[in-house]
Structures are given as C-alpha cells and as structure tokens.
C-alpha positions in Angstrom: 61.0 -9.3 -25.1 60.9 -6.8 -27.8 64.6 -5.7 -29.3 65.7 -2.3 -27.9 66.1 -1.3 -31.5 63.1 -3.2 -33.4 61.2 -1.5 -30.8 62.4 2.0 -31.6 61.7 1.4 -35.2 58.7 0.4 -34.6 57.9 3.8 -32.6 59.5 5.5 -35.4 57.0 4.4 -38.3 54.1 5.1 -36.0 55.0 8.8 -35.1 56.1 9.6 -38.9 52.4 8.5 -40.2 50.9 10.6 -36.9 53.4 13.5 -38.7 52.2 12.8 -42.1 48.8 12.0 -41.8 46.8 13.6 -38.7 46.7 16.6 -39.5 44.7 17.7 -36.7 45.9 15.7 -33.7 49.1 16.0 -34.3 49.3 19.9 -32.3 48.0 17.8 -29.4 49.7 15.0 -29.0 53.2 17.0 -29.4 52.2 18.2 -26.3 52.7 14.6 -24.2 55.7 13.4 -22.6 57.8 11.2 -25.1 56.3 7.5 -23.9 52.8 9.2 -23.5 52.9 10.5 -27.3 54.9 7.0 -29.2 52.0 5.3 -27.5 49.8 8.0 -28.7 50.8 8.0 -32.0 50.9 3.6 -31.6 47.3 4.3 -31.5 46.9 6.5 -34.5 48.9 4.5 -36.8 46.4 1.9 -36.0 43.3 4.0 -36.7 44.9 4.7 -39.3 45.6 2.3 -41.3 41.7 0.9 -40.8 40.3 4.3 -41.5 42.1 4.2 -45.0 40.9 0.4 -45.6 37.7 1.6 -45.4 37.7 4.7 -47.8 39.6 3.4 -49.6 39.4 2.0 -53.8 39.0 -1.8 -53.1 36.1 -3.7 -53.7 33.7 -4.3 -50.9 34.7 -8.0 -49.8 38.4 -6.8 -50.5 38.0 -4.3 -47.7 36.5 -7.1 -45.3 39.1 -9.2 -45.3 41.6 -6.7 -44.9 40.1 -5.8 -41.7 39.8 -9.5 -40.9 42.9 -9.1 -41.1 43.8 -6.4 -38.7 41.5 -8.7 -36.6 43.5 -11.3 -36.7 46.4 -9.3 -35.5 45.8 -7.6 -32.6 45.4 -11.4 -31.9 48.9 -10.9 -30.4 47.6 -8.0 -27.8 45.5 -10.6 -26.4 47.5 -12.0 -23.9 49.1 -10.5 -21.0 51.5 -7.4 -21.1 55.0 -8.1 -22.1 54.4 -11.3 -23.5 56.4 -12.1 -26.7 55.6 -10.6 -30.5 56.2 -12.6 -33.2 59.2 -11.6 -35.3 56.8 -11.6 -38.0 54.6 -9.4 -36.8 53.6 -5.5 -38.1 55.7 -2.6 -36.6 52.0 -1.1 -35.5 51.4 -4.5 -33.4 54.3 -4.0 -31.8 54.1 -0.4 -30.5 51.0 -1.3 -29.2 52.2 -4.1 -27.5 54.6 -2.4 -25.9 52.6 0.5 -25.3 50.1 -2.1 -23.3 52.5 -2.5 -20.8 53.3 1.0 -20.1 49.4 1.8 -20.1 46.1 -0.7 -19.9 45.1 0.1 -23.5 41.9 -1.8 -23.8 42.3 -3.7 -26.8 38.7 -4.5 -27.5 38.3 -0.7 -28.3 40.1 -1.1 -31.3 38.3 -4.1 -32.2 34.9 -1.9 -31.6 36.8 0.2 -34.5 37.0 -2.9 -36.5 33.5 -3.3 -36.4 33.0 0.9 -36.7 34.8 0.7 -40.5 33.1 -2.4 -41.3 29.0 -1.1 -41.1 31.4 2.0 -43.5 32.2 -0.7 -45.8 28.6 -2.4 -45.8 27.2 1.2 -46.6 25.0 0.9 -43.2 22.4 4.2 -43.0 21.1 5.3 -40.4 17.5 6.0 -39.1 17.5 8.2 -36.3 20.0 10.0 -34.3 19.3 7.3 -31.8 21.4 4.8 -34.3 23.9 6.4 -35.8 25.6 7.1 -32.0 26.7 4.0 -31.5 28.3 3.9 -34.8 29.5 7.1 -33.6 30.8 5.4 -30.1 32.7 2.7 -32.3 34.3 4.3 -34.7 35.0 7.8 -32.5 34.4 7.2 -29.0 37.0 4.0 -29.3 39.8 6.7 -29.7 38.8 8.1 -27.0 39.0 5.4 -24.1 42.4 4.5 -25.6 43.5 8.8 -25.9 42.4 7.9 -21.8 44.1 5.0 -21.2 47.7 6.9 -22.2 46.6 10.3 -20.5 47.4 11.1 -17.4 44.8 12.1 -14.4 44.8 14.6 -11.7 43.3 11.7 -8.9 44.5 8.1 -8.2 42.6 6.0 -10.5 39.2 4.7 -9.3 35.7 2.2 -10.4 33.7 5.3 -10.1 36.3 8.0 -11.7 37.2 5.9 -14.7 33.8 5.6 -15.5 33.0 8.8 -15.8 36.0 9.9 -17.3 35.5 6.7 -20.2 32.0 7.8 -20.3 33.9 11.5 -21.1 35.6 10.5 -23.1 33.2 8.5 -25.3 31.2 12.0 -25.5 34.0 14.1 -27.0 34.5 11.0 -29.5 30.8 11.2 -30.6 31.2 15.0 -31.4 34.1 14.7 -32.8 32.4 12.1 -35.6 29.4 14.2 -36.0 31.9 17.2 -37.0 33.3 14.8 -39.5 30.4 14.0 -40.6 29.3 17.5 -41.6 32.3 18.3 -43.0 32.2 15.4 -45.3 28.6 15.7 -46.1 29.1 15.9 -50.1 32.1 14.1 -50.0 30.9 11.0 -48.4 27.3 11.2 -50.8 29.3 11.1 -53.8 30.6 8.3 -52.8 27.5 6.4 -52.0 27.5 7.4 -47.9 24.8 8.7 -45.9 25.7 9.5 -42.0 22.9 12.1 -40.7 19.7 10.7 -39.6 17.2 9.5 -42.7 14.4 11.2 -40.2 16.1 14.8 -40.1 17.2 14.3 -44.0 13.6 14.0 -44.5 11.9 16.4 -42.3 13.6 19.2 -44.6 12.5 17.2 -47.9 16.0 15.7 -48.5 16.2 11.9 -49.4 17.3 10.3 -46.2 18.1 6.7 -47.7 19.2 7.8 -51.1 23.4 8.6 -51.7 22.7 8.9 -55.0 20.0 11.0 -54.7 21.2 13.2 -52.0 24.5 13.7 -54.2 22.4 15.2 -56.7 20.4 17.6 -54.4 24.2 18.7 -52.7 25.4 19.6 -56.8 21.8 21.5 -56.6 22.3 22.9 -54.4 26.2 23.8 -55.0 25.2 25.5 -58.1 23.3 27.8 -56.0 20.1 25.9 -56.7 17.8 27.7 -53.6 15.5 25.5 -52.0 17.6 22.4 -51.3 20.8 24.8 -50.3 18.0 26.8 -48.0 17.1 22.6 -46.3 20.5 21.8 -46.4 21.8 24.3 -44.3 18.9 23.2 -41.9 19.3 20.5 -41.2 23.5 20.9 -40.8 22.9 23.7 -38.1 20.7 21.6 -36.7 23.0 18.6 -36.4 25.7 21.2 -35.5 23.6 21.8 -32.3 23.5 18.7 -31.1 27.6 17.9 -31.6 28.1 21.2 -29.6 26.4 20.0 -27.0 27.9 16.6 -26.7 31.0 18.4 -27.2 30.2 20.4 -24.3 29.6 17.4 -22.2 32.7 15.0 -23.3 35.4 18.4 -22.5 34.5 18.5 -19.1 37.1 15.6 -19.4 40.0 18.0 -19.7 39.2 19.0 -15.8 40.4 15.4 -14.5 43.4 15.2 -16.7 47.1 16.2 -15.4 48.2 19.7 -16.8 50.2 17.8 -20.1 47.2 15.5 -20.8 44.6 17.9 -20.6 46.4 19.9 -22.6 46.5 17.7 -25.4 42.7 16.7 -24.9 42.1 20.6 -25.4 44.2 21.1 -28.0 43.0 18.3 -30.2 39.1 18.4 -29.4 39.5 22.3 -29.8 40.4 21.9 -33.4 37.7 19.9 -34.2 35.5 22.4 -32.3 36.4 25.7 -33.7 35.9 23.5 -37.5 32.3 23.0 -35.6 31.9 25.9 -35.2 33.0 27.6 -39.0 30.5 25.0 -40.2 27.4 26.1 -37.9 28.5 29.8 -38.9 28.4 28.8 -42.5 26.5 25.9 -43.5 26.4 26.0 -47.4 30.8 26.2 -47.1 30.6 21.8 -46.4 28.3 22.1 -49.8 30.7 24.4 -51.6 33.9 22.3 -50.8 35.8 20.8 -47.9 36.0 23.1 -44.9 39.3 23.4 -42.8 41.2 25.9 -40.3 44.4 27.1 -41.6 48.1 26.0 -39.7 48.0 29.2 -38.1 44.9 28.6 -36.2 44.8 24.9 -35.5 48.5 26.2 -33.7 46.6 29.0 -31.9 43.9 26.3 -30.4 47.3 24.0 -29.0 48.4 27.4 -27.7 45.7 28.1 -25.4 45.9 24.1 -24.4 48.7 24.2 -22.8 47.3 27.3 -21.1 44.4 25.0 -20.2 42.1 27.6 -22.0 39.3 25.3 -24.6 39.0 26.3 -27.8 
C-alpha cells in the first residue's frame, strides 16, 4: 500500500506537469471530477516524458536507451492492480499504479506509445497513408484508449460497447496526430523527419523521402517561391481533408460518454479541430511559422464542450 502522502505528492507532480505543458489538453482535463482528473494527469505526465525523450537533443542511441528504461519502469504496472510499488519508483509510475486501481488502464497502450516514439527516433518515414496510420495509432490512438479507460460511459460497459468506443478513440487519436503533423511540417523537416506520405508529396513534385530536401523546399516556399508554395499548400489541404474525416468519425465517441467525460473530450478534441480548420483555411501559414489558437478561443471551445457542443 502506497503511503497517502507519497500518493498526494505523485499526483501533484503529474498535475503540475499537465498544467504547465498541456497547452491544449488541460482545458478539457479540468472539466473532469477529481479522481478522473488526477488519473488523466498521470497519463499525460508519462506521455509528456516519452515525447520529450523523442524530441530532445540527445543522440539517437541515448534516446533509445532512455525509452528502454521507461519501458522497464512499466514492469511495476504489470502485476495485479494494487500491488506494492517499490520505494524507488518514479512519482509518475506511482500515480499511474494508483490510477490503475481505480480505472482499467491498458498498460499495453503505454508500451505502444514508447514503440511509436522509437519510430520517431529511428527516423521512420512513410511511403503511403496506410503506413502512416499505425504510427498515428501508436503515438496518439494509445492516448485515446487510455483516456477512454478513465472516462465514464453513459451505459454499462459491455464487450461490444468497449470495442466500439475503443475503435472511435483510436480514430480520434489519428485525427489529432494528423493535425499535429500538419502544424509541425516545417519544424519536423528541419529536424530530419517527414511524416506526410511520400506518395502524396511526390504526386505534387515534392521530395517525399529526403527531409533535408523538403526543408529546403519549405524554406523556399516561405521566402515566396510560388511553385513549391502552391504544391505544399495542395498537399496540406489534401491531408487536412483526411484528418477531418477521422475527426468526424472519432467524435461519435462523445455520444457514448457521460456528461463530464463528453465535455472533456469535446474540449480537448475541439481545440485540435479548430486548429485543423485554421490550417485548412490558410495552408501557407504552417510554412511561415507555428499556427496556434489564442487562449480566448481555447476557452470558448472548452465552454462549448461543457454545453455538449462540438467545436
């Protein structure tokens, strides 16, 4: 049994990370009851840690080593819920272990998330959209499934409702990740990563497998070179249309959730959907700088979520 004081410190640490770094998700997480909010913060804190390893400046081999350490740390969660957590366990693991006694958190989703970030570190690229989808499911669909375990459903959980809800959460995760990819296309290319399908880029005369060449092309487009700018805007609009379809499907999940869980989902996903709409309305903006929503607009989306209205 973990001491109450240790638990409070663990959850407080996770909530501090979420409040400081979850610029979009925290608007929705605040709408949940205390127990669910704490569990969501524990999940976010772990995901943030894994993401920071992948995006950090360390050599690839060191990143892979750190990811392996986090994977080993998850072994604490492999036993039955409520099993003792070692005294030396990290505070995020302590919070996750306690959350698992309260909610049916799928531990395998945490391991899948790590595997998705390994793909980032290894510089995996994607020839087609069909190849990209499994990556999106690993780095974002996993978070959707973890959130689903914490959310409350309107009806009793059955194998059928669980399967449908899990599929919708996965679809919503793909939509969120596609939006991230479009927002960060320039930054990713500068950092040696291409996520957009090579065949979609090549169909518009753009380099689909060479991040350095794509970065040069994006810089030229940002400087006003019309041909690459038009081609890049075309592919961004095309992928935005795909993301919109995944959002339309995934947001059906809100109808399966209780009121506060649905409000949280609509707030979190709604902010990303608004971001996607802004990108689709002006694709060139992501070539010129990072596109984001002002805090006032995020708050408005959260309020609409509380009213059960999708953004």
